[in-house]
C-alpha positions in Angstrom: 14.2 -6.0 -11.0 10.7 -6.4 -9.6 9.9 -6.9 -5.9 6.7 -8.3 -4.4 4.9 -5.9 -2.0 2.7 -7.0 0.9 1.0 -4.5 3.2 -0.6 -5.8 6.4 -2.8 -3.7 8.7 -1.9 -4.2 12.4 -3.1 -3.0 15.8 0.2 -2.6 17.5 3.4 -1.4 15.6 6.0 -2.3 18.3 4.6 -5.8 18.9 4.3 -6.4 15.2 7.8 -5.1 14.5 9.2 -7.5 17.1 7.3 -10.4 15.5 8.2 -9.7 11.9 11.8 -8.8 12.8 12.2 -12.3 14.4 10.3 -14.0 11.5 12.5 -12.3 8.8 15.7 -12.3 10.8 16.1 -8.6 10.0 15.2 -5.2 11.4 12.9 -2.9 9.4 14.5 -0.3 7.0 11.8 2.2 8.0 10.1 2.6 11.4 7.5 5.3 12.3 4.9 5.4 15.0 2.2 4.1 12.5 4.3 2.3 9.9 7.2 -0.1 9.4 8.8 -1.5 6.3 11.3 -4.3 5.5 13.1 -4.3 2.1 14.1 -8.0 2.1 16.2 -9.7 -0.5 15.4 -13.3 0.7 12.6 -13.5 -0.1 12.6 -10.4 -2.4 9.8 -8.5 -0.9 8.8 -5.0 0.3 6.8 -6.0 3.4 5.0 -3.1 5.2 2.8 -2.9 8.2 0.7 0.0 9.4 -2.1 0.9 11.7 -4.0 2.6 8.9 -6.2 -0.3 7.7 -9.8 -0.7 8.5 -9.2 -4.0 10.2 -6.0 -6.0 11.0 -5.0 -8.3 8.2 -4.1 -8.2 4.6 -4.5 -4.6 3.3 -3.2 -5.0 -0.2 -0.6 -6.7 -2.4 1.6 -5.2 -5.0 4.5 -5.2 -7.4 7.3 -2.6 -6.9 9.6 -1.9 -9.8 13.0 -0.2 -10.0 12.5 1.9 -13.1 10.0 3.8 -15.2 10.5 1.2 -18.0 9.6 -1.7 -15.7 6.6 0.2 -14.5 5.4 0.6 -18.1 5.8 -3.2 -18.6 3.7 -3.9 -15.4 1.1 -1.4 -16.5 0.8 -3.3 -19.8 0.3 -6.5 -17.8 -2.5 -4.8 -15.7 -4.4 -3.9 -18.9 -4.0 -7.5 -20.2 -5.3 -8.9 -16.8 -8.6 -7.3 -17.3 -10.6 -5.2 -14.9 -10.5 -1.5 -14.2 -7.0 0.0 -13.8 -7.1 3.0 -11.5 -4.2 5.3 -12.3 -3.1 7.2 -9.3 0.0 8.8 -10.9 2.5 10.7 -8.8 1.7 10.6 -5.1 3.1 10.6 -1.6 2.2 7.6 0.4 3.8 5.4 3.1 6.6 7.9 3.6 7.6 7.6 0.0 7.2 9.4 -3.3 5.9 7.1 -6.0 4.0 6.7 -9.3 1.3 4.0 -9.0 -1.8 2.4 -10.3 -4.3 0.0 -8.7 -6.4 -3.0 -9.8 -8.6 -5.4 -7.9 -8.1 -9.1 -8.7 -11.2 -11.4 -9.3 -11.3 -12.1 -5.5 -11.5 -8.4 -4.7 -7.9 -8.1 -3.4 -6.4 -4.7 -4.2 -3.1 -4.9 -6.1 -0.8 -1.8 -6.2 1.9 -1.4 -8.9 4.4 1.3 -8.2 7.9 2.9 -8.8 9.3 4.6 -5.8 11.2 7.8 -6.7 12.1 9.2 -3.3 11.5 9.4 0.4 9.0 11.7 2.2 9.0 12.9 5.8 5.2 12.5 5.9 3.0 9.4 5.4 1.0 11.3 2.8 -2.7 12.2 2.8 -3.8 9.5 0.4 -5.7 12.0 -1.6 -4.8 10.5 -5.0 -5.5 6.9 -4.0 -8.6 8.0 -2.0 -10.0 9.8 -5.1 -9.2 6.8 -7.4 -10.5 4.2 -5.0 -13.7 6.1 -4.0 -14.6 6.5 -7.6 -14.1 2.8 -8.1 -16.0 1.9 -5.0 -19.0 4.0 -6.1 -19.1 2.0 -9.3 -18.7 -1.4 -7.5 -20.3 -0.6 -4.2 -17.4 -2.1 -2.2 -14.7 -1.0 0.1 -11.0 -1.2 -0.9 -7.5 -0.6 0.4 -6.6 2.9 1.4 -3.4 4.8 2.1 -4.9 7.8 3.8 -4.0 8.7 7.4 -6.6 8.0 10.1 -7.9 11.1 11.9 -6.3 11.2 15.4 -9.6 12.1 17.1 -11.4 8.9 16.1 -10.6 5.4 17.4 -9.1 3.2 14.6 -12.1 1.0 14.3 -14.4 4.1 13.8 -12.2 5.6 11.1 -13.2 5.5 7.5 -10.0 6.1 5.6 -11.6 6.4 2.2 -14.3 8.8 3.1 -15.1 11.2 0.2 
């Protein structure tokens, strides 16, 4: 069964966890210092927040699947939708092990399609996504969503998560 995924960049995790927990009537299933996630059944959504986006607001949307077969179906749909599909493959991101691909919709919103295969104790370095997205950005000349951790020495607004 597929699940909608929404990832929002926020400035303050504790404040945002409080807001979204009240809004959803549920506590997050994962809470880290830089990330939180709710796996909701009503509505069926994987809703995540992090301090890793360039600016607060919508970072990306996605479709999470429960099996490799469903992932193949969604990948077929991506190819039919048109545009460039960026295959990231196996990766560690957002404290999870996943296989994923990306596509930008006609409005430029990044869509992630993925199958989570396990948990990770680290956020992930975003190298696979960064490589795929930077290659795409060089072709399009635009900035896109990124799952790479921000350097601790830089303020969040000065960070460029998708730097080559």
